[in-house]
C-alpha positions in Angstrom: 22.7 33.1 -12.6 19.3 34.8 -12.7 15.8 33.6 -13.6 12.9 35.9 -14.3 15.0 38.7 -13.0 15.7 37.1 -9.6 19.0 35.9 -8.3 19.3 32.1 -7.9 20.2 31.5 -4.2 23.0 28.9 -3.8 21.7 25.5 -2.7 23.3 24.3 0.5 25.7 21.4 0.2 23.4 19.4 2.5 20.5 20.0 0.1 22.5 19.2 -3.0 23.4 15.8 -1.6 20.0 15.0 -0.1 19.0 12.6 -2.9 16.4 14.7 -4.8 17.4 15.8 -8.2 15.5 19.1 -7.9 17.8 20.0 -5.0 20.9 19.9 -7.2 22.0 23.3 -8.4 21.6 22.6 -12.1 18.3 20.8 -11.7 16.9 23.4 -9.3 17.8 26.3 -11.7 16.3 24.4 -14.6 13.1 23.9 -12.7 12.9 27.5 -11.7 13.4 28.6 -15.3 10.0 26.9 -16.2 8.2 28.5 -13.2 7.4 32.0 -12.1 9.8 33.3 -9.4 8.5 33.1 -5.8 6.1 35.9 -5.0 5.1 36.4 -8.7 1.8 35.2 -10.1 1.0 32.5 -12.6 -0.6 33.6 -15.9 -3.9 32.4 -14.3 -3.5 35.1 -11.7 -2.9 32.6 -8.8 0.0 33.3 -6.5 3.1 31.1 -7.1 4.0 28.9 -4.2 6.3 26.4 -5.9 9.7 27.9 -5.9 12.5 25.8 -4.3 12.0 25.2 -0.6 9.6 28.2 -0.2 7.4 28.4 3.0 4.3 28.3 0.8 5.3 25.0 -0.8 6.2 23.4 2.5 2.8 24.4 4.0 0.9 23.0 1.0 2.7 19.7 1.2 2.0 19.5 5.0 -1.7 20.2 4.3 -1.8 17.5 1.7 -0.4 15.1 4.3 -2.8 16.0 7.0 -6.1 16.5 5.3 -7.2 13.0 4.3 -6.1 11.1 7.4 -7.3 13.7 9.8 -10.8 13.7 8.2 -10.9 9.9 8.4 -9.7 9.7 12.0 -12.0 12.5 13.1 -15.0 10.5 11.9 -13.9 7.7 14.3 -13.4 10.1 17.2 -16.7 11.7 16.5 -18.5 8.3 16.6 -16.8 7.5 19.9 -18.2 10.8 21.4 -21.7 10.1 20.0 -21.5 12.8 17.4 -21.8 10.4 14.4 -23.6 7.1 14.0 -20.7 5.6 12.1 -17.2 6.3 10.8 -15.3 6.2 7.6 -13.4 3.0 6.8 -10.1 3.5 8.7 -8.2 1.2 6.4 -8.4 3.9 3.7 -7.1 6.7 5.9 -3.5 6.6 4.7 -4.4 5.9 1.1 -6.2 9.2 1.0 -2.8 10.9 1.1 -1.7 9.6 -2.2 -3.8 11.5 -4.7 -3.7 14.7 -2.6 0.1 14.6 -2.3 0.4 13.9 -6.0 -1.7 17.0 -6.8 0.3 19.1 -4.3 3.6 18.1 -5.9 2.3 18.9 -9.3 0.9 22.2 -8.2 4.0 23.4 -6.3 6.8 21.8 -8.3 5.4 20.9 -11.7 6.2 17.9 -13.8 10.0 18.0 -13.0 9.4 17.5 -9.2 6.7 14.9 -9.9 8.9 12.9 -12.2 11.8 13.1 -9.8 9.7 11.8 -6.9 8.5 9.0 -9.2 12.1 8.0 -9.9 13.1 8.0 -6.3 10.0 5.9 -5.2 11.6 2.8 -6.8 15.3 3.6 -6.4 16.8 0.3 -5.4 20.4 0.6 -6.4 21.8 1.7 -3.1 24.7 0.2 -1.0 23.9 -3.2 0.6 24.8 -1.8 4.0 21.9 0.8 3.6 19.4 -2.0 2.9 20.8 -3.8 5.9 20.4 -0.8 8.1 16.8 -0.3 6.9 15.9 -3.8 7.8 17.8 -4.4 11.0 18.0 -1.1 12.9 14.3 -1.3 14.2 14.5 -4.9 15.6 17.9 -4.1 17.2 16.4 -1.1 19.0 13.3 -3.0 20.1 15.5 -5.9 21.3 17.6 -3.5 23.3 14.5 -1.9 24.9 13.1 -5.3 25.7 16.4 -6.3 27.4 16.3 -3.2 29.5 12.7 -3.8 30.6 13.3 -7.4 31.4 16.4 -6.7 33.4 14.6 -4.0 35.4 11.8 -6.5 36.3 9.2 -5.4 33.8 7.1 -7.4 31.5 7.6 -7.4 27.7 4.3 -8.1 25.9 6.1 -10.1 23.2 3.8 -11.1 20.4 0.6 -10.0 22.1 -0.2 -7.2 19.7 1.2 -9.0 16.7 2.6 -12.5 16.3 6.0 -13.0 14.6 4.4 -14.4 11.4 2.0 -11.5 11.3 4.8 -9.0 11.9 6.8 -10.5 9.0 3.7 -10.3 6.8 3.2 -6.7 7.8 6.7 -5.9 6.9 5.9 -6.6 3.3 2.5 -4.9 3.3 3.7 -1.9 5.2 6.6 -1.3 2.9 4.2 -0.9 0.0 1.7 1.1 2.1 4.3 3.6 3.3 6.0 3.8 -0.1 2.9 5.4 -1.6 1.6 7.3 1.4 3.7 8.5 4.4 7.2 8.1 3.1 6.4 9.6 -0.3 5.4 12.8 1.6 7.5 13.0 4.8 10.9 11.8 3.4 10.2 11.9 -0.4 9.1 15.6 -0.5 9.0 17.4 2.8 12.5 16.4 4.1 14.4 17.5 0.9 12.5 20.8 0.8 13.5 21.5 4.4 17.1 20.5 3.7 17.2 23.3 1.2 16.7 25.7 4.1 18.7 24.0 6.9 21.0 21.1 7.7 19.9 17.4 7.4 19.6 16.8 11.2 17.6 20.0 11.8 15.4 19.2 8.9 14.7 15.6 10.2 13.9 17.0 13.6 11.4 19.5 12.0 9.8 16.6 10.0 9.6 14.6 13.2 7.8 17.4 15.1 5.3 17.7 12.2 5.0 13.9 12.1 4.3 13.7 15.8 1.5 16.3 15.5 0.1 14.4 12.6 -0.2 11.3 14.8 -2.2 13.1 17.6 -5.7 11.8 16.5 -4.4 8.3 16.8 -3.5 8.8 20.4 -7.1 9.8 21.4 -8.8 7.1 19.4 -10.3 4.0 21.0 -8.0 1.4 22.5 -4.9 3.6 22.9 -5.0 3.9 26.7 -4.4 7.3 28.4 -3.4 9.8 25.6 -1.9 12.2 28.1 0.6 9.7 29.5 1.5 8.5 26.0 1.9 11.9 24.4 5.3 12.9 25.6 7.1 9.5 25.1 5.4 8.9 21.8 6.3 12.3 20.5 9.9 11.9 21.6 10.0 8.5 19.9 8.6 9.9 16.6 11.2 12.7 16.5 14.1 10.3 17.1 12.7 7.9 14.6 12.5 10.7 12.1 16.2 11.5 12.5 17.1 7.8 11.8 14.8 7.7 8.8 16.3 10.9 7.5 19.8 9.6 7.9 19.1 6.3 6.1 17.1 8.1 3.4 20.1 10.4 2.7 22.5 7.4 2.7 20.2 5.8 0.1 20.5 8.9 -2.2 16.9 9.9 -1.6 15.3 6.4 -2.1 11.8 6.5 -0.8 11.7 2.7 -1.2 14.4 2.3 1.4 12.7 4.8 3.7 9.4 2.8 3.4 11.2 -0.5 4.3 12.7 1.1 7.4 9.4 2.6 8.4 7.6 -0.8 8.0 10.4 -2.5 9.9 9.9 0.0 12.8 6.2 -0.6 12.9 6.5 -4.4 12.6 9.2 -4.6 15.2 7.5 -2.3 17.7 4.1 -4.1 17.3 5.8 -7.5 17.9 7.6 -6.2 21.0 4.6 -4.4 22.3 6.2 -0.9 22.3 2.9 1.1 21.8 0.0 0.0 23.9 -1.7 0.4 27.3 1.6 -0.1 29.2 4.5 2.4 29.0 7.6 0.5 30.2 8.5 -0.7 26.6 7.6 2.7 25.2 9.9 4.7 27.5 12.7 2.1 27.1 12.3 2.3 23.3 12.5 6.1 23.5 15.8 5.8 25.4 17.2 3.2 23.0 16.2 5.2 19.9 17.7 8.4 21.1 20.9 6.4 22.0 21.0 5.2 18.4 20.7 8.9 17.3 23.6 9.7 19.6 25.7 6.9 18.1 24.8 8.1 14.6 25.8 11.7 15.5 29.2 10.6 16.8 29.8 8.2 13.9 29.0 10.6 11.0 29.9 13.8 12.8 26.8 15.7 11.7 26.8 14.6 8.1 23.7 12.5 8.7 24.8 9.9 6.1 24.6 12.4 3.3 25.2 10.6 0.1 27.1 11.8 -2.9 24.2 13.1 -5.0 21.1 12.0 -6.7 22.5 10.5 -9.8 
């Protein structure tokens, strides 16, 4: 099948089952029929960057994810170094992603991609086992890490950063926060685009690397201890977490809601168990436990990374 004189490249099976409707062969070709082929220009004369999983589209989505938070976090770092007298309200940092990401999706994918993302934001009809995995995997990993640290004679700062009631409250708030910010971008848009070009595990690792870089300003902000000592374990943890998030996201047929719950559960569990902080025992133990979970996942699904049966 051709569109605008170009051949439609077959969509990999991994991409077709990744949960996003615009990754299915029929929907992808329908979307391409309403847009200029990659490399051509819009009628306005602007270069087209919206075709399929094109590199230009991926770059624009990444820029949309980085711009707002990095500007907000940079203001705090600048204040800490005496370059500014104040900083932007940090509670708004993640929320700056929402309008920029929405604009980027519309620019690169048009209304079909925007509508598809909207449908998957609230997709709740997924298997019960997937909801259970999203809720319980993070506390199970944190509990395993705490057991390892305790048995090795270390201290587990349980409840010091966040009490149990506060962690449960954050679980609800964080789900809504990540639904409309991070997970809408990382798993809702970027992961399916990368899964058009490579396998689901490789795509999740790539998202994890980008996600780790995105976190860098947080490692050098006030109260985070030595950023150099935290960089390697934190980055390893983010990449492993990305693989688990990607697997559950695919099992949920591209549900951003499920990914947001899993993300919030990770943050709530790790805050309660004191994974990220001045000490590093819990951080390294959690890195080992999370990569062990990734290994169990790989053996269990034999590389399929919980790919579901389509987006319908």
